[in-house]
C-alpha positions in Angstrom: 80.5 92.2 -7.4 78.4 95.2 -7.8 80.2 98.9 -8.0 80.5 101.1 -5.1 79.2 104.0 -5.0 81.7 107.2 -6.3 82.3 109.0 -3.3 83.4 105.2 -1.2 85.0 104.3 -4.7 87.7 107.1 -4.6 87.9 106.7 -0.6 88.8 102.9 -1.4 91.3 104.1 -4.0 92.8 107.0 -1.8 93.3 104.6 1.3 94.7 101.9 -1.0 97.3 104.5 -2.3 98.2 105.7 1.2 98.5 102.0 2.7 95.9 102.4 5.2 92.9 100.2 2.9 91.4 96.9 5.2 89.7 95.8 2.6 91.2 96.2 -1.2 88.8 93.7 -2.8 86.5 96.1 -2.5 88.4 98.1 -5.4 90.6 95.9 -6.7 89.7 93.3 -8.9 86.9 92.0 -11.2 83.3 93.9 -10.3 80.3 94.2 -12.2 79.7 98.3 -13.0 77.1 99.6 -14.9 77.5 99.4 -18.1 80.1 96.0 -18.1 83.0 94.6 -16.5 85.9 97.0 -14.6 89.0 94.9 -13.5 91.8 97.0 -11.2 95.4 97.3 -10.1 97.4 98.2 -7.9 101.0 98.0 -8.3 103.3 100.7 -8.8 106.6 99.2 -10.1 104.3 97.7 -13.4 105.4 99.2 -16.4 102.7 97.2 -18.5 99.9 95.7 -16.8 97.7 93.2 -19.7 94.7 91.4 -18.9 94.7 87.7 -20.6 91.2 85.9 -21.2 91.4 83.2 -23.0 93.2 83.8 -26.0 92.3 87.6 -25.6 94.2 90.5 -24.5 93.6 93.5 -23.4 96.0 96.2 -22.1 95.4 97.9 -19.0 95.3 101.4 -18.7 97.1 103.5 -16.2 94.5 105.5 -14.6 96.6 106.8 -12.0 100.2 108.0 -12.1 101.4 106.0 -8.8 100.0 102.8 -10.0 96.4 101.5 -10.2 95.7 100.5 -14.3 92.2 99.7 -15.2 90.3 97.9 -18.1 86.5 98.6 -18.9 84.7 95.5 -20.5 81.6 96.9 -21.7 79.9 94.6 -23.6 80.1 92.3 -20.3 77.7 91.8 -18.0 79.3 89.0 -16.1 82.3 88.0 -14.1 84.5 86.1 -16.3 87.7 83.7 -15.5 91.5 85.9 -16.7 94.4 86.3 -15.9 96.8 89.4 -15.4 100.0 90.0 -17.0 102.6 91.8 -15.9 105.4 93.7 -17.2 108.8 95.2 -14.9 112.0 97.2 -16.3 113.1 94.1 -16.9 111.6 91.2 -16.2 107.2 89.5 -16.9 104.4 88.4 -14.8 101.7 86.4 -15.2 98.9 85.1 -12.6 95.9 85.1 -12.0 94.5 88.3 -9.7 95.0 88.2 -5.9 91.8 90.0 -5.5 89.2 87.5 -7.6 89.1 84.8 -4.8 87.0 84.4 -1.7 88.6 84.2 1.8 90.0 81.0 2.7 88.8 81.6 6.2 84.5 79.8 6.2 82.4 82.1 9.1 82.8 79.2 11.4 86.8 79.3 11.2 86.3 83.1 12.3 84.0 82.7 14.3 85.3 80.0 16.2 89.1 81.9 16.0 87.5 84.9 18.0 86.3 82.8 20.7 89.3 81.6 21.7 87.3 77.4 21.0 89.4 76.3 17.2 91.3 73.2 17.8 93.2 73.1 14.1 93.2 76.8 13.7 97.2 75.8 12.3 95.1 74.7 9.2 94.0 78.6 8.8 95.8 80.7 9.9 99.5 81.8 8.5 100.5 80.7 4.9 99.2 77.2 3.2 99.4 76.3 -0.4 95.6 75.8 -2.0 93.9 75.1 -4.8 91.2 77.8 -5.8 89.3 76.4 -8.9 92.4 75.2 -10.4 94.8 77.9 -9.8 97.8 76.7 -6.8 98.8 79.3 -4.6 99.1 80.2 -1.1 96.4 82.1 0.9 97.7 84.5 3.9 96.0 84.8 7.7 97.1 86.9 10.4 95.6 88.5 13.4 96.2 92.2 13.4 93.2 94.4 14.5 94.3 97.3 14.8 97.1 98.2 12.0 95.8 100.1 9.4 97.1 97.9 7.0 99.1 94.5 6.7 100.5 93.1 3.4 102.5 90.1 2.0 105.9 91.0 1.2 108.3 88.5 0.0 111.0 88.4 -2.9 108.1 87.3 -5.2 107.2 90.7 -5.3 110.6 93.1 -4.1 109.3 93.6 -0.6 107.0 96.4 -1.7 104.0 96.5 1.4 102.2 98.4 -1.3 101.8 95.4 -4.7 100.0 92.8 -1.8 97.8 94.2 0.4 95.7 92.1 2.4 92.1 92.2 3.7 90.1 92.3 7.2 87.6 89.9 7.5 85.1 91.3 8.6 85.8 92.7 12.2 87.5 89.7 13.0 90.8 91.3 13.5 92.2 88.7 11.1 93.5 89.8 7.9 93.6 87.6 4.4 95.0 86.8 1.0 95.8 84.5 -1.5 98.5 84.9 -4.0 98.7 82.7 -6.8 101.4 80.9 -7.9 103.7 80.8 -4.9 104.4 77.3 -4.0 106.3 76.4 -1.0 110.2 78.1 0.2 108.9 80.9 -1.1 110.5 83.9 2.0 107.6 86.3 3.4 106.8 88.3 6.3 103.5 90.3 6.8 104.2 94.2 6.9 102.1 95.4 9.4 101.4 100.0 9.3 100.3 100.2 13.2 97.7 101.7 14.2 100.5 104.7 14.9 101.6 104.6 11.5 104.8 103.0 12.0 105.8 100.3 9.6 107.1 97.2 10.7 107.8 93.7 9.6 106.4 90.9 11.4 107.4 87.0 11.5 104.2 85.2 11.1 102.6 84.3 14.4 102.4 81.0 12.6 104.9 80.4 9.9 105.4 76.7 10.2 109.1 76.9 8.6 111.7 79.7 9.4 114.6 80.4 8.1 118.0 80.3 9.7 119.2 82.8 12.3 120.0 85.5 12.2 117.7 86.4 9.5 113.8 85.7 10.3 111.6 85.2 7.9 108.9 82.9 7.4 108.6 79.9 3.9 106.4 78.7 3.4 105.5 74.9 4.3 105.2 71.9 1.6 101.7 70.8 1.1 102.2 66.9 1.1 101.7 65.8 5.2 104.8 63.5 6.3 104.3 59.9 6.0 104.5 59.0 9.2 104.9 55.1 10.3 104.9 54.4 13.8 101.4 53.4 13.9 102.3 50.8 16.7 103.5 53.2 19.0 100.7 55.4 18.5 98.1 53.0 19.3 100.1 51.8 22.3 100.8 54.9 23.2 96.6 55.6 23.8 95.6 52.5 25.4 98.8 53.2 28.0 98.7 55.1 31.3 102.2 56.9 31.4 101.7 57.7 35.4 101.7 54.1 35.8 104.3 53.0 33.5 108.0 53.4 33.4 109.1 56.9 33.0 113.5 57.4 32.5 113.5 60.7 30.6 117.2 62.0 29.2 116.8 65.1 28.5 119.2 66.8 25.6 119.9 70.0 23.6 120.8 69.0 20.0 122.7 71.1 19.0 125.3 70.7 22.0 124.6 66.3 22.9 127.2 65.3 19.9 126.6 61.6 21.8 128.3 58.3 20.3 128.0 58.0 17.0 127.7 61.2 15.8 130.0 63.3 12.9 130.1 66.6 13.8 130.3 69.4 11.3 133.3 70.3 9.7 132.1 74.0 9.6 131.9 75.4 12.4 128.8 76.8 13.8 126.5 74.6 11.7 124.9 72.2 13.5 124.0 68.2 12.6 120.6 67.6 11.0 117.7 66.8 13.0 118.2 62.7 10.6 121.7 62.3 11.6 120.9 63.6 14.8 118.2 60.8 15.3 120.1 57.9 14.3 122.6 58.5 16.4 120.0 59.8 19.7 118.5 56.8 19.5 120.8 53.9 19.4 122.6 56.1 22.9 119.1 55.7 25.0 118.3 52.6 24.0 121.5 51.3 24.9 121.4 53.6 27.9 117.5 52.0 28.3 116.2 55.5 28.7 111.9 55.3 27.8 111.6 59.0 26.3 113.5 62.1 25.5 112.9 65.8 26.4 114.0 68.8 24.1 114.9 71.5 25.3 112.7 74.1 22.9 112.9 72.8 18.9 110.6 76.0 18.4 112.1 78.6 15.9 114.3 81.1 18.4 117.2 83.7 17.5 119.3 82.8 20.2 121.1 80.2 20.6 122.6 81.4 24.4 118.5 81.5 24.8 119.0 78.0 25.3 115.0 78.2 23.1 113.5 79.4 26.0 113.2 82.4 24.2 110.9 81.8 21.3 109.9 83.9 18.3 108.0 80.8 15.7 105.1 78.8 18.6 104.5 76.7 15.6 108.2 76.0 13.3 111.2 73.5 14.5 114.5 75.7 14.5 115.7 76.0 11.3 119.0 75.2 13.1 118.5 71.5 12.3 117.1 71.1 9.3 113.0 71.5 7.6 110.4 71.1 9.5 109.8 67.6 7.1 113.8 66.7 8.7 112.0 67.7 12.3 109.3 64.9 11.5 111.3 62.3 10.5 113.2 63.0 13.7 109.9 61.9 15.6 109.0 59.5 13.8 112.7 57.3 14.1 112.2 57.9 17.9 108.6 55.8 17.9 109.4 53.1 15.9 112.6 52.6 17.5 110.2 52.5 20.7 111.6 56.2 22.3 108.7 58.7 23.4 109.6 62.1 23.5 108.6 65.5 25.0 109.1 68.7 24.4 110.1 71.8 26.2 107.6 74.8 25.3 107.2 77.8 26.5 103.3 79.7 26.7 104.2 82.0 29.8 106.7 84.8 27.7 108.0 86.1 24.4 111.2 88.2 23.4 110.9 91.2 22.1 112.8 91.2 19.1 110.9 93.7 16.8 110.2 90.7 14.0 108.2 89.2 16.3 105.1 89.2 18.6 105.5 92.4 20.5 103.1 95.0 19.5 102.4 93.3 17.1 100.1 96.0 15.4 101.4 98.3 16.8 99.2 98.6 20.1 99.9 95.7 23.0 97.9 92.4 21.4 100.1 89.3 22.6 101.5 91.4 25.5 99.2 93.3 28.0 99.5 96.8 28.0 101.0 97.8 31.9 103.9 96.6 31.8 102.8 95.4 35.8 101.2 92.4 33.8 102.8 92.8 30.3 106.8 92.5 31.3 108.6 90.0 32.6 112.2 91.8 33.8 113.7 89.3 35.3 113.8 87.8 31.6 113.0 91.2 29.7 110.5 89.6 28.2 106.5 90.3 27.0 103.5 88.0 29.5 100.8 86.6 27.5 98.1 88.1 27.5 95.9 85.5 28.8 93.1 87.2 28.8 92.4 87.7 25.6 90.5 84.8 23.5 92.5 84.9 20.1 95.9 84.7 22.7 94.5 82.0 24.4 94.0 80.3 20.8 97.0 81.2 19.8 99.2 79.0 22.1 96.6 76.3 22.8 97.2 76.0 18.9 100.7 75.9 19.3 100.4 73.0 21.8 98.2 71.4 20.0 99.9 72.0 17.1 102.9 69.5 18.4 100.8 67.1 19.6 99.3 66.6 16.2 101.6 67.2 13.8 104.8 65.4 14.4 103.1 63.8 17.0 105.3 64.5 20.5 104.1 62.5 23.7 103.9 65.1 25.8 104.9 69.1 26.5 106.9 70.2 29.4 105.6 73.4 30.5 108.5 75.7 31.3 108.1 78.6 33.8 104.5 77.7 35.1 104.9 79.7 38.7 105.5 82.4 36.9 102.2 82.2 35.2 100.1 81.0 38.4 101.0 84.4 40.2 100.6 88.1 39.1 103.5 88.7 41.7 106.4 86.4 40.4 108.9 88.4 40.8 107.9 91.3 41.5 108.5 94.1 44.4 105.2 95.4 46.2 103.5 98.3 44.1 105.0 96.5 40.9 101.8 94.0 40.1 98.2 93.9 40.3 95.9 92.1 42.3 93.4 90.1 40.8 89.1 90.5 40.8 89.4 89.2 44.8 92.5 91.2 45.9 95.0 88.0 45.5 98.1 87.5 43.4 96.9 84.3 41.6 96.5 84.8 38.1 93.2 83.8 37.5 93.2 83.9 33.6 96.7 82.1 33.2 94.9 79.2 35.4 92.2 79.1 33.3 94.1 78.9 30.3 96.0 76.1 31.3 92.7 74.1 32.9 91.3 74.2 29.2 95.0 73.4 28.0 95.0 70.1 30.0 92.1 69.3 29.4 91.8 69.6 25.5 95.0 68.0 25.0 94.3 64.6 27.0 91.1 64.6 25.6 92.0 65.0 22.1 95.4 62.8 22.5 95.0 60.3 24.9 97.8 58.5 26.7 100.5 61.7 26.4 101.5 63.6 29.4 101.6 67.5 30.1 104.2 68.3 32.6 104.7 71.3 34.9 107.5 72.5 35.8 106.6 74.7 38.5 108.4 75.6 41.6 106.0 76.3 44.5 103.6 74.7 46.7 100.4 75.6 44.5 98.1 72.9 45.3 96.6 70.2 42.7 99.3 71.1 39.8 99.3 67.5 38.8 95.4 66.6 39.8 92.2 66.6 38.1 89.9 69.3 36.5 87.6 68.3 38.6 88.9 68.4 41.7 90.4 71.5 41.9 93.8 70.5 40.1 95.7 72.0 37.1 95.3 69.0 35.0 99.5 68.8 35.2 99.8 64.8 34.6 103.5 65.3 36.3 104.5 67.6 38.0 108.9 68.3 38.6 110.0 67.4 42.0 111.9 70.5 42.4 112.1 70.8 46.0 113.5 66.9 46.2 116.5 68.0 43.7 117.6 70.8 45.9 117.4 68.6 49.1 118.7 66.1 47.4 121.5 68.2 46.1 122.3 70.7 48.8 122.5 66.8 51.1 125.1 65.1 48.7 127.9 68.3 48.4 127.5 67.8 52.5 130.8 66.5 54.0 129.3 63.0 55.6 130.9 64.1 59.0 127.6 66.8 58.7 125.2 64.7 57.2 124.0 63.6 60.4 122.9 67.2 60.9 120.9 67.6 57.9 119.5 63.7 58.6 115.5 65.0 57.9 116.9 66.4 54.1 116.5 63.4 52.1 113.0 62.2 54.3 111.3 65.2 54.3 110.8 64.3 50.4 108.4 61.0 51.6 106.2 63.6 53.5 104.9 65.3 50.3 106.4 62.4 47.6 101.9 61.4 46.9 100.7 65.2 47.0 101.2 65.5 42.9 102.4 63.3 39.9 106.3 64.1 40.7 109.1 63.7 38.2 112.7 64.1 40.2 114.6 65.6 37.7 118.8 66.1 37.7 117.6 68.9 34.9 119.9 71.4 32.9 119.3 74.3 34.8 121.5 72.4 37.4 124.9 72.7 35.4 125.1 76.5 34.6 125.5 79.7 36.0 127.8 79.2 38.2 125.9 75.8 40.3 128.8 73.4 38.8 128.4 70.1 37.4 126.1 67.4 39.2 129.6 65.9 39.6 131.4 69.1 41.2 128.3 69.1 43.7 129.5 66.2 45.1 131.5 66.1 48.4 134.6 64.6 48.7 137.6 63.4 47.1 137.8 62.5 43.1 136.8 58.7 44.5 134.5 59.9 47.0 132.6 62.2 44.4 132.6 59.2 42.1 131.1 57.2 45.1 128.6 59.3 46.1 127.1 60.3 42.7 126.9 56.9 42.2 124.5 56.5 45.6 122.7 59.6 44.8 121.7 58.0 41.2 120.5 55.0 43.2 118.3 56.6 45.4 116.4 58.4 42.4 116.1 55.6 40.8 114.3 54.0 43.5 112.6 56.6 45.1 109.2 58.1 44.0 108.5 59.5 40.8 109.7 59.3 37.9 112.9 60.0 36.6 114.7 63.2 34.8 118.6 63.8 33.9 120.6 66.3 31.5 122.6 65.0 29.3 126.4 64.6 30.7 125.3 63.6 34.1 124.8 59.9 33.6 128.9 59.7 33.1 129.7 62.4 35.8 130.6 65.3 33.2 133.3 67.4 35.1 132.3 70.8 33.9 128.6 72.8 33.3 127.1 72.8 30.6 128.2 75.6 27.8 125.4 75.8 24.9 127.9 77.6 23.0 129.3 75.0 20.3 130.8 73.5 23.2 129.3 69.3 22.5 128.6 66.8 25.9 132.6 65.8 26.7 132.5 62.3 25.7 136.3 62.4 25.8 136.2 61.4 29.6 134.9 58.4 28.4 138.4 57.5 27.6 138.7 57.8 31.5 138.0 54.6 33.9 136.2 56.5 36.5 133.8 57.6 33.8 133.3 55.1 31.7 132.7 53.2 35.2 129.1 55.3 35.9 128.4 55.3 32.7 127.7 51.5 32.4 126.5 51.8 36.1 124.2 54.2 34.5 122.9 52.2 32.2 123.1 49.0 34.2 120.8 51.2 36.8 118.5 52.7 34.1 117.5 48.4 32.7 117.1 47.6 36.4 114.8 50.2 37.0 112.6 49.0 33.6 112.6 45.1 35.3 111.1 46.7 38.5 107.8 46.8 38.5 107.8 48.4 42.4 110.3 51.2 41.4 106.8 52.3 38.8 103.8 50.8 39.3 102.9 52.5 42.4 105.0 56.1 42.1 102.2 58.2 43.8 99.9 56.8 46.0 101.6 55.7 49.6 101.2 51.9 49.2 104.4 52.0 47.2 106.8 53.4 49.8 107.2 52.4 52.8 109.6 53.1 55.4 112.0 51.0 57.1 114.4 53.4 59.0 114.3 56.8 58.0 115.7 58.0 61.1 118.8 56.8 61.6 120.8 59.8 61.2 124.0 58.5 63.6 124.4 56.2 60.8 123.9 58.2 57.7 122.1 55.4 56.6 118.1 55.4 55.4 115.6 52.1 54.5 112.8 51.6 52.7 110.9 49.3 50.2 108.9 49.7 47.3 106.4 47.6 46.7 104.1 46.4 43.3 100.9 46.7 43.5 101.0 42.5 43.8 102.5 43.1 46.7 104.3 39.5 46.1 107.9 41.5 44.4 108.9 44.2 47.1 112.4 45.6 46.8 114.2 46.8 50.2 116.6 49.8 49.3 119.9 50.6 51.7 121.2 53.5 51.2 124.8 53.5 53.4 126.0 58.1 53.4 129.7 57.9 55.1 132.3 56.7 53.8 132.1 53.9 56.7 131.5 50.4 55.8 128.7 48.6 58.2 129.9 45.3 59.1 126.9 42.6 60.5 124.1 45.1 59.4 120.5 44.0 60.0 118.1 45.2 57.9 114.1 43.7 58.3 112.4 42.4 55.4 109.2 42.4 54.3 109.3 38.9 53.5 110.4 35.5 54.3 113.0 33.1 52.9 115.7 33.9 51.0 117.1 37.3 49.6 119.1 38.2 46.9 121.0 41.8 46.3 120.6 42.7 42.8 122.4 46.3 42.7 125.2 47.2 44.6 127.0 51.0 44.2 130.1 49.5 45.2 130.6 46.6 42.5 135.0 46.6 40.6 133.2 47.4 36.8 130.9 50.4 38.3 133.7 52.0 39.7 133.8 50.8 44.0 135.7 48.5 45.9 134.0 45.4 45.4 132.4 44.7 48.7 129.2 42.9 47.8 126.7 40.6 49.4 127.1 37.4 47.6 126.8 34.9 49.6 123.5 33.6 50.8 121.0 35.1 52.7 118.1 33.8 53.9 116.0 36.0 56.5 115.8 34.9 60.4 113.0 35.7 62.6 113.6 38.9 64.7 111.9 42.4 65.4 113.8 44.5 62.9 112.5 47.8 61.9 109.1 47.4 62.3 109.4 43.8 60.1 109.0 40.8 61.9 111.9 39.0 59.4 115.7 40.5 59.1 118.5 39.6 56.9 122.9 40.2 58.2 124.6 42.2 55.2 127.7 44.1 54.3 127.2 48.2 53.3 129.4 49.5 51.3 131.1 52.8 52.3 129.5 55.7 50.3 127.0 53.8 48.1 123.7 51.5 47.9 122.3 48.6 48.4 118.5 46.8 46.7 118.1 43.3 48.0 114.8 41.2 46.3 113.4 38.0 47.4 115.4 35.1 45.4 111.5 33.7 44.6 110.8 37.2 43.0 113.8 37.3 40.9 114.1 35.3 38.1 118.0 36.4 37.3 119.9 38.7 40.0 120.4 41.7 38.0 123.9 43.4 39.2 
């Protein structure tokens, strides 16, 4: 490096002293100058600084009382290796000079970042342990284009932002610095001097490890990659199409699950470790017959009561349950035991906490400046600026990070409707139309499509799942057909209609018969997941059990029938923890686990048993999952029997050799000698009945031999006669297709 002109050199020096220098490397470190080489160091806290070159020691001269030291080497013409020894009032520290290293980001990294096209941005941004020329240390990189200065601060420099100012790399907006001697486990933040002169401590947006709340600094992550042993799972996943595979999801909040086999922490307001949770959860999920778990957000968040949906650490598993290595162990263990893991992911908005993304460099950086586009008033949060390359880069990088670094089997994208509509939850005058005058957020649409295209291309077999609460067309349709490119969409309409129906007194159900039948009218317009999620058991909505009509016994009967409806209706399945055994109270995330004590009561234990057997029955029947998303997989027998509140239909397998006939009797009246049309002649067997005594029912079964007879019923040429239990569901199968009747 050559010497700067004196005027420029003084200007840079003054900028460093004033805390507004964008390239301290121009002045600090070692530089070739006229007549030799000079080394400059800035450290206001140091009493004495020495340059060490080999065995030689050269005390530096304090040339400015504000903390600038220099040492001139008149006999040296070339740059040479050296270290810096700093002596403080009560300590001494020796390391390589942070200001003698080249940038750790290459030109292509910078270009791709600014274009929003870097597919492994998490490898270059944030904090990374590196070895540069034999020197161990940590590199830092952060995007803050409008900041006057950005510094790395931590215990290693007494949180003094003057001691490790970063440099901006050209016009990229990226600030970078390599600090020798730092190591995994060191705590850090960025001190950002904003465009307005304000100074704020910020969490690294790309931090891969964070402190446990209420602390909120980043932690330098381990350099060694986790040793995965889930190759068999990953290969099988890549070769599997989730659309025509069984999918029965158990939705879990790790902090309040507290399930069987898990010893709860003795200290209040502490949590089980990811590893403990993995062992207990995998065992339970296997026994219950679920195929996947879906975790409420494990990305770092400051407030327990947000359930994880107000994220501050988009690249960091929450420290509540352990380290990133612990979380990787969790994912690996689940895969080794044949269980997929979906992660809730929140790209729609972020909280206003001052240490987080909001007004990151003193300006609206990740969000829009105009509150009509940049603020979500319902949630008190900021909305991402999806039209900015670097913001899209941040979010897409986050999604790919969880799929790549933690082998996630898919992401459930939260609050998609709030992204798609500029007028979402806004009154007239509170939103800005798009360039065509419409309410569609064109930038968010482009972002979603690009994200889904990349995710499916890079990670075959994963599922991208949309929680989208409107009738936006083509959410789960391919991009080349004009869709958004998600794999699945939550069927909120089915969920609301079903719960509203089952809370009705049966005497009124005949007047609302179409409420359950209506979902088939649109069931094949999307690849739907049928969700009984956490959102339906909070905020005064009551638990699923609490929403059933009738007395105590009738509530259980209704719930059993509703679960069979979900299992046999077209679409993949999801239920929130506690629903599987009819938890009575709402979910409470305030240090209150699922009410497992209810399993001591026979009624709850019985429905728990039924849920497990229903799940396993679902897995054993291709007709219930092979053809969920075309009309060929479903056929009404009678969807209009409103007088008796009976629904009957056929689920077909792709080979059309092993159909199931499903009948739901949703009044408290036993139907004797009920004739039902069947699609195949011969003997039929009852393969599931919600009224079994071990499920809590009365034991009204159809164990007798049922042979079809000629006769026109429900559009079929054969029929059988059976008994329908009250508030119950019966599933039949041709004996020729059943090796062993499932009870």
